[in-house]
C-alpha positions in Angstrom: 5.5 -11.9 -11.4 5.9 -13.3 -7.9 2.8 -14.6 -6.1 2.3 -15.3 -2.4 -0.6 -17.0 -0.6 -1.6 -16.2 3.0 -4.4 -18.0 4.9 -7.3 -16.1 6.4 -10.6 -17.1 8.0 -12.4 -16.4 4.7 -10.1 -18.4 2.5 -6.6 -17.9 1.0 -5.5 -14.3 0.2 -3.4 -14.3 -3.0 -0.9 -11.4 -3.5 0.6 -10.7 -6.9 3.6 -8.4 -6.9 3.7 -6.3 -10.1 6.3 -3.7 -9.2 7.0 -0.4 -7.4 3.7 0.0 -5.5 1.4 -1.9 -7.9 -0.2 -5.0 -6.3 -3.2 -7.3 -6.9 -5.0 -9.1 -4.1 -7.3 -12.1 -4.7 -9.7 -13.0 -1.9 -13.1 -14.7 -1.7 -13.8 -14.2 -5.4 -12.9 -10.5 -5.3 -10.0 -8.8 -7.0 -8.5 -5.7 -5.5 -5.8 -3.7 -7.4 -3.6 -1.3 -5.5 -2.0 1.7 -7.2 -2.2 0.4 -10.8 0.5 1.9 -13.1 0.9 0.8 -16.7 4.7 0.9 -16.5 4.7 -1.9 -14.0 2.6 -4.5 -15.9 0.5 -5.1 -19.0 -2.9 -4.5 -17.5 -4.6 -5.8 -20.6 -3.5 -9.3 -19.5 -4.6 -8.9 -15.9 -8.0 -9.5 -14.3 -10.5 -6.7 -14.0 -10.9 -5.1 -10.6 -13.7 -5.3 -8.1 -12.0 -2.6 -6.1 -9.1 -0.2 -7.1 -7.2 1.4 -4.2 -5.2 4.5 -5.0 -3.1 5.9 -2.2 -2.5 9.3 -3.8 -2.4 11.2 -7.1 1.3 11.0 -8.0 2.0 9.5 -11.4 3.7 6.4 -10.1 0.6 5.6 -8.0 -2.4 6.8 -10.1 -2.4 6.0 -13.8 -5.7 6.8 -15.5 -4.7 4.5 -18.4 -4.3 1.5 -16.2 -7.4 2.4 -14.3 -9.4 2.5 -17.5 -8.2 -0.9 -18.6 -9.1 -2.8 -15.4 -12.3 -1.0 -14.3 -15.8 -2.2 -15.2 -19.1 -0.5 -14.6 -19.2 -2.3 -11.2 -15.7 -1.4 -10.1 -15.4 0.6 -6.9 -12.5 3.1 -6.8 -11.2 4.3 -3.4 -8.8 7.2 -3.2 -8.0 10.5 -1.4 -9.6 13.7 -2.4 -7.0 14.6 -5.0 -7.8 11.3 -6.7 -11.4 12.1 -6.5 -10.8 15.3 -8.5 -9.5 13.3 -11.4 -11.8 10.3 -11.1 -15.2 11.7 -10.2 -16.7 8.3 -9.2 -14.1 7.8 -6.5 -15.2 6.9 -3.0 -13.1 9.5 -1.2 -11.6 8.6 2.1 -9.8 11.3 4.1 -7.2 10.5 6.7 -8.9 8.6 9.5 -12.0 7.6 7.6 -13.3 4.0 7.6 -15.8 2.6 5.1 -17.1 -0.8 4.0 -16.6 -1.1 0.3 -17.9 -4.1 -1.6 -18.0 -6.0 1.7 -14.4 -5.1 2.7 -13.6 -2.8 5.6 -11.1 -0.2 4.5 -9.4 2.3 6.9 -7.5 5.3 5.6 -4.2 6.0 7.5 -2.3 9.3 7.1 0.7 9.0 4.8 3.2 11.9 4.8 6.8 12.9 5.2 8.3 13.9 8.5 11.9 14.6 7.2 12.4 14.3 3.5 11.7 17.5 1.5 12.0 18.6 -2.2 12.9 22.0 -0.8 12.9 23.6 2.6 9.4 23.6 4.0 8.1 21.4 1.1 7.8 17.8 2.0 7.5 15.3 -0.9 4.2 14.2 0.6 2.6 16.9 2.9 0.5 15.8 5.8 -3.3 15.5 5.3 -3.3 14.5 1.6 -2.1 11.0 1.0 -3.6 7.8 2.4 -2.3 4.4 3.4 -5.0 1.7 3.8 -5.8 -1.0 6.3 -7.9 -3.6 4.5 -9.6 -6.4 6.5 -9.8 -9.8 4.7 -11.7 -12.1 7.0 -9.6 -12.1 10.2 -6.5 -10.7 8.5 -5.6 -7.0 8.7 -3.4 -5.8 5.8 -1.7 -2.4 5.7 -0.7 -0.7 2.5 1.3 2.3 3.6 1.5 4.4 0.4 4.2 7.1 0.3 5.0 7.9 3.9 7.6 7.9 6.6 7.4 6.3 10.0 4.6 8.6 11.3 3.1 8.5 14.8 -0.1 7.3 13.2 1.7 4.3 11.7 3.4 3.5 14.9 0.1 3.4 16.7 -1.4 0.7 14.4 -2.6 -2.4 16.1 -3.2 -6.0 15.1 -1.6 -5.7 11.6 -0.9 -9.1 10.1 0.6 -8.0 6.8 2.3 -4.6 6.1 3.7 -3.1 2.9 6.1 -0.3 3.9 7.8 1.9 1.3 11.6 2.2 1.2 12.3 4.5 -1.7 14.8 7.3 -1.0 14.6 10.2 -0.9 10.8 10.1 -1.1 9.8 7.8 1.7 11.7 5.8 4.3 15.2 4.6 5.0 15.7 1.0 6.1 16.2 2.4 9.7 12.8 4.2 9.5 11.1 1.0 8.3 12.7 -1.0 11.1 11.7 1.6 13.7 8.0 1.5 12.6 7.9 -2.3 12.4 9.3 -2.6 15.9 6.5 -0.4 17.1 3.5 -2.0 15.5 4.9 -5.5 14.9 3.3 -6.8 11.7 3.5 -10.5 11.5 4.6 -10.3 7.8 6.5 -7.3 6.5 7.0 -6.6 2.8 9.2 -3.6 1.9 7.9 -2.2 -1.3 8.3 0.8 -3.6 11.9 0.3 -2.8 13.7 1.9 -5.7 17.5 1.4 -5.4 17.4 0.9 -1.6 19.3 -2.1 -0.3 16.8 -4.4 1.2 19.5 -6.5 2.9 19.9 -3.5 5.4 16.4 -4.0 6.6 16.9 -7.7 7.0 19.9 -7.0 9.2 18.1 -4.4 11.3 15.3 -6.8 12.0 17.2 -10.0 12.3 16.5 -10.2 16.1 12.8 -9.6 15.7 11.7 -13.2 15.4 8.0 -12.3 15.4 8.3 -10.3 12.2 8.6 -12.3 9.0 10.4 -10.0 6.5 9.7 -11.0 3.0 11.7 -9.5 0.1 9.9 -9.4 -3.3 10.8 -7.6 -6.5 9.0 -4.3 -6.1 11.4 -1.7 -7.7 
């Protein structure tokens, strides 16, 4: 498992890349799991969660088995309303909501498809259901986009230091969509994730002239 460290005003933020959209963040003694899924790691060997962030209810983002392994009686689970239907103790955030959870500011950003559909009129991710999250670690604002395309709400984000943007066709974004969004809100560090078979070198080429965006490729199939 790859591991990155990024400095914040509250100490180093550690990021462990498990796979697909499953991540772990380590900061100020807290452990935050994002979209835990058993197929991406052996969660019995990973640390318990203070917070579990779940972007939406699809099987490759919400796995009740993984959640059961890493949660404790004190664990806070944050999700959309569909997650809340399956995990009753969930702190439900709707698109646009902001809440302080275990000392961390968490903002829910709409996550949805503009173009890609499973059938005419049926987007893979309809508007108003899924969340992305902006989590504030000290002075660092980190955006986990979830399953989405380059929406107007994403493009209006401000002061994002680290962004995880999905690039898994046909469900989320093309490299061109990711580049379009990144050039609008200018994250300092950009991790494409949940990338499936998409060629990440295309994104590097598209953003090669954007010297203020540090594109980091990690194994997140």
